[in-house]
N, C-alpha and C positions, 0 to 999 in steps of 0.2 A: 530701758537699756542703759547701763553705766558705761562711761568712757573708759577706754583701755588705759591702765596706769602708764605714767611716763616711763620711758626706757631708762634703766639704771645706768650709772656712769661706768664706762669701760675705757681703759687706757687706749684701746685701739680706735676709739671714736672720739674725735676732738670735741671739746666743750664749746657750745655755741656762745658767741660773744653777746653779752647782755645789751639790750637796746636801751638807748638813753630816753628817759621819760621826758615828755614835753610838759611844761607847767599847765595846770588846769586853770581855765578862766574862773575867776571868782564869781560867786553869786549864782542867781538863777540860770544864767547862760551856761555855766559849767555843769550844773546839774542836768540841764536839758541835753547837752552834748553827751553826757555820760549815759543817759537813758536811751538816746538814739544809737549809741554804739553797742549796747547789749544785744539786740537781735542780730546784728551783723556778726558779732563775735560768736554767738550761738550757732549761726549758719555756717561760719567757717569751721567751728569745732566739730560739727556733726559728721562731715565726710571723714574727718580724722578718726572719729570714733569707730566707723565701719571699716576703715582701711585696714585695721589690724585683725579682721576676722570676727567681728561681733564681740561676744564675751569671752572668746577663746584666749587663754593665756599662752604665751610663747615661752617654751622652756629650752630653746636651743635648736640648732640646725638638725641634729640627728633625730630627735623626737618628731620634728615636723616632717622630715623626709620619710620616716616610717609611717606616719599618719597618711601622707600622700600616697605611698605605695599600698597601704591597706585600703584606702578609699578607691584606688584604681582597681584593686582586686575585687572589691565589693561591686563596683560598676560592671566589671567583666562578668562576675557571677550573676548579677541581675540580668545582664543581656543574655547569658546562656539559659537562665531560668525562663525568661520571656520566650526565647526561641524554642525551647523544648515544649513549653505550654502551648504555644501556637501550633507546633507540629502535632501535638497530641490531639488538639481540638480538630484539626484537619483530618487526622487519621480516624477519629471517632465518627466523623461524617461519612468517611469511606466505609467503615465497618457497618454503620447503620444502613448504608446503601446496599451493601452485600446481603445483610440479613433480611432486608425487605424483599429481596428477590430470590435468594438462594438458600435452600435448606439442605444442601448436600453435606456429606461428611467433611469435605474440604472447607466449606464455609463454617461449619460448626467448630472445626479445629482452629480456624483463623480467629474466631471469637474468643476461644479459650486462650490462645496465645496472646491476644490483645489484652485480655484481663490480667494475665501474668506480667506482661510488659507494663501495664498500668501500676501494678504493685512496685515494680522496680522504679518507675517514675516517681511514685509517692515517696519511696525511701530516699531517692536523691533530692527531691524537693524538701523533705523534712531536714535533711542534712544542711541544705542551703539556708533554710529559714532559721534553724537553730544557730548557725554560724552568724547570721545577721543579728539575731536577737541577743547573742552572747556578748557583743562588742558594740559599745557606743563610741563611734569614732569622733563625735562632736564634743566629747567631755573636755572640760578645761584642763583637767589634770591627767590626761591620757599619757601614759608613760610609753617610752620607746619599745619596751619589751611587750607590753600589751598590744601595741599596734602591730608588732612583728607577729605575735600569735594570731591576731585577727587576719593579717594578710595570709598566713599559712593556712588557716582553716577555710577562709573564703576561696583561696586558690584551689584547695582540695575539693571543695564543694563544686566549684566551676568545672574542674576536670571530671568529676563524677557525672555532673549534668551533661557534659560533652560526650562521655562514654555511653550514657543512656540514649542520648540523641542519635548516636551512630547506630545503636541497636534498633531504635525506632525507624531510622531511615532504611536499614536493611529489611526490616519487616515490611515497611511500606512498599519497597521495590518488589518484594515477593507477592504482594497482593495484586500485582498488575493484571494477571489473567482473570482472577475472580472479579476484580473491580470492573474490568473491561466488559466482561459478560453481563454483569449487573447493570452497568450503564447502558449497554445495548438494549437490554430488555426494558429498562425504564424509558429509553427513547422510543421504543416501539409501542409503549402502552397507550399513550394518548391517541396516536393515529389508528391503532387497532380498535379502540373503543369507538372512535368516530366512524370508522368503516362499518362497524356493526350497526350503529344507529342509522347510517345512511342506507344500509342493505335492508333493514327492517322497513324503513320509510318507502323504499322503492318497491318492496314486495307488497306493501299495503296499497300503494297507488296502482300497481298492476292488477291486484284483485278488484279494486273499484272499477277499473276500466273494463275488465272482463264481465263483471256483473252487469255493467251498463248495457252490454250486448244481449242480455237475456240468458246467458250461460250461468249455470251454478258452479260454484267452486268451494263447496262445503268442506271437502277434505283438506283443501289448501288453506282455507280459513282456520280450520281446527289446528293445523300444523303451525300456522302463524301465531295463533293465540297461545299455543304452548310455549312460545318463546318470550311471552310477556314477563314471567318471573325472572328470566335471565336478564332481560333489559333492566329490571328493577335492581338486580345485583350489580350490573354494570354501572348504573347511576349512583349506587352507594359508594363505589370507588374501591381502589386497591387497598386503601388503608384498612378497610374492614374485612376484605376477602383475600388479600394477598396479591402480590404482583403476578406470580406465575399462574395462579388460578384465574385471575382476571384476564390475562392474556389468552389463556386457553379458552375461556368462556367467550371472549370477544371473537376469536377465530371461529369457534363452533357456531356461534350465532350468525356470523357473516356467511358461512357456508350454507347453513340451513335456510336462512332468509333468501340467499341468492338462488337456491334451488327452487324455493316457492315462487320467486319472481319469474324464473325461466319457465317453469311449468304453467304459470298463469298466462304469460305472454304467448305460450304455444297452444293454449287450450283451444282457441278457435280453429287453428290448423289441425289439431288432434281430432276435434269433432268432425271436421270435413273428411279427414282420413278414415275415420271409423265409418262414416256414411258411405264412402267409396268402397271400402272393403266389404261392407254388408251387401252391396249390389253385386260386386265382383264374385264373391263366394257363392251367392245365391245362383248366379248364372252358371258358375262352374258346377255346382251340385246338379243343376238341371241337365247340363251336358253329360255329366257322368252317369246320370240315370239312363239317358239314351244309349250311351256307350256300353253300359253294363248289360243292357238287353241284347247286345250283339255277342256276348260271350257264349251263350248256349249254342248258337249255330257254329261257332268256332270249335267248341268242344265236340260237337257232333261230328264235324269233319275229321278232327283228330282221332276220335274213336274209330271212325270208319277206315282210315287210311294207315294208321300207325299202331304200333304195339302199345300195350297198357303202360309200359314204363315211360312212354313219351308224353303221356298226358294225365296220369293218375294224380299227380301233385296239384293239378289245376281243377280238380273236381269241385271244390268248395268256392271257387272264385265268384260265381253268380250270387250265391247266398251271402258271402262276406261283403261283396260290393253293395248289394241291396241293403244290408244291415248298416253298413258304414254311411251310406247316403241318408238313410232314415235318421241316424243319430246326428249327422251333420245338420240336417234340416231342423231338428229339435234345438240344437245348440244355437243355430242361427236365429231362431225365434227368441231364445233367451237373450242373445246378444242385442237384438233389436229392442227388447224391453229395457235392458240396461242402458242402452243409448237414449231412449226416451226419458228415462229417469235421471240421465246424466251421471250414471255411475260408470265413469270412464274406465277405471281400472278393471271392473268386472267385464265390461264390454270387450276390452282389449284381450283379456284372458280367454273369454269364450270364443272369440274369433280365431285365436291361435289354436284352440282345440279343433274348431271346424276345419281349419287349414290342414292340420295333421291328419284328420280322418279322410279328407279328400285326397291328400297325397298318397296315403296307403291304398285307397281305392283305385286311384289312377294307375299306380304301379301294378296292382293285381290285374286290372283289366288289360293294361298294355302287355303284361307278360303273356297272356293267352294269345293275343294277336301276334306278338313277336315270336312265340314258340312255333306257331303254324308257319310263319314266314321262313324261319331258319330251317325247319324240317323240310319244307318244300325245296329250299335251295340245295341242301345237302343230298336229298333224295335224287334231285336232278343231276347234280355234278359234285360228288364227294371229293373229286380230285383237287378242286380249288382249296378246300380246307386242308387237305393233306399237304399240298405244295406250300401253303402259307406256314404250316407248322415246321416242315422240313427246312424252309428258308431261315426261320428263326434259329433252329438248331445249328445249321451250318455257319451262320453269322457268329454265333457264340463260340463255336469251335475255332474259327479263324482268329477271333479275339484272344482266345486262350493260348493259341500257339504263337502269337505275335511276339517276336524277339526271343523265342525259346526253341530248343531242339526237341524237348519233350514237355508235355503239358503238366501242370501241377495236378497231383491226384485229387486235391480238394475241388478242382474245377472239372477235371476229366470224368470223374465218377458220376456226378449228377447229370452230365451231358450224355454219357453212355446210357444211363438209366432212362433218359428222355427218349433216346432213339428206340430203345426196347419197348417202352410204353407206347410210343406212336405205332410201332409195328403191330402190337397186340390190338390196339384200337382199330387199325385198318382191317385186321382179321375178323373183327366182329361184323363187318359189313357183308361177309359171305353168308349165304343162307337165304332161305325164302322170305323171312320177315326180319330184316336187320333192325337192330336197336339204334336208330340214328341219333336219338337224344344222348345215349351213353357215349356214342362216338364223338359227338360235339363237346360234351362235358370233359371227355378225356383229352381231346386236342387242346382245349382251353387250359386244362391243368398242366399239360406239357409246356405250353408257352409261358405260363406263369413261373414254372420251375426254371426254365431257361432264362427268363428275365432276371430272376434272383441271382443266378450265376454271373450274368453280365454285370449287374450292379456290384457284386462282390469283387470282381476283377478290377473294375474301374476305381472303386474305393481304395483297394490295396495299392494300385499304381499311382493314384493321386497322392496317397500318403507317402509313398516312397519318393515321389518327385519333390515333396516339401522337405 
């Protein structure tokens, strides 16, 4: 590095007074003092060389002021460029987070907008870089006009960088909902995968415990084995299979593994329940066999004392009961075999079929005995049935007239029809062989019709009250 030339003389700067030289000692002593002084002079001269700005020449106050302003503009532009670059890097991370999770139209639109914004950032960055490359502010002979142009171009580049930064900030603010949703899903990912692993482990342990008691669980083991490929995909990670797909897979594995665990833990109880139902339904089938044998005597009495219309629909009850009991016993045997083979689902289904058959048989056998009981009662005292029906009609008529001078035709008409229908039913009791069953079915029908009118009135008044 060369020392800065001495400052030229100017009238405004007083000339320094020359120093008086001291006489140099003669001989070797003088030479030694001279040599000792040289490093000291060099050391003193070195700071002076750097104090003037290195090799920079100074051409006056205006040029140096323009250089300083251009340098300040360059520094400001550099700061704006760095700020924009940092914000773009942060935004790119946000976009990558969204695309890793979300494939919705909104997410795809955000990616496209980010790409377009990236092109704007590149244009502003090139403008800044070109302005920096075009002007060497450290040149010795930098003129004031060149420094002014540099300041103008660098300031324009900074302003453009600032405008693009504002656009980027607005775009970032608009990403809030998408980014929040993506971050939420990412936060759920690791716990969801861990829950799936723990659920699979719990299901496997439950199966081992059940098998240790001697119970089979082949169907549950097969269901658990079917989840093994899903576990492999979970272990491969969301990077390979996608975050939404991995979340969905983890939740599905958790549900299915939990179902296997629950069924495995309940298997001993289920086996005991099936054993109990086998015994209970077998006892019920035997009881129904005994009860069905009593239907023939009941039918015989009905035929002897009442008209054909009172019992003809019960003619096939003995045969139907016998057939249903036979089928129930067959299904019971099949259910027992399924239980011995530990085919739990088959055993449960067969027992449900047995129960339905026995329920149907029970209803048919009970219908015969109930028919005889009701016919005996109405034959002995039909007035009780008549009074019961008339009371229902009168109660409905009072309700229809409550708060009114005349009844609503929609209510009065069906109630009048009920009165007429009851009178006709009573008339059928006259004669040598009354059809008591027809009389009973008619009075039941009248009461149902009256009940419908009562419900209609109450519903209308309830709605009006609200």
